[in-house]
C-alpha positions, 0 to 999 in steps of 0.5 A: 267300539270293540263291544259293537264289533262283538255284537255284530259278530254275534248277530251274523253268526245267529243268522248263519246258524238259523239259516243252516238249521232251516236248511237241515230242517228242510232236507231232513223233516220237510213237513216240520219245515213247513209247520215252522215256516208258517208259524214264523210267517204268521208271528205265532210264538211256537213255544206257546203252541208246544205248551198248549199241545203238551197240556192238552196231551196231559189233560187227555191222559189225566181224564181218560177221555183222550185215550 
């Protein structure tokens, strides 16, 4: 029973942290907030997008065509 309560508290705290992060991002960087919100609404994994952008940047630097 105690484990269930700990899990519930964990998810409540996680939800509060995510809300606080969103509000901070909305206030500090509205442009990034819009991108983050769009990625979340569409269900796209933003870690994959970040890795793709990083690899394209590395490719551009390595070939000399992107500079």
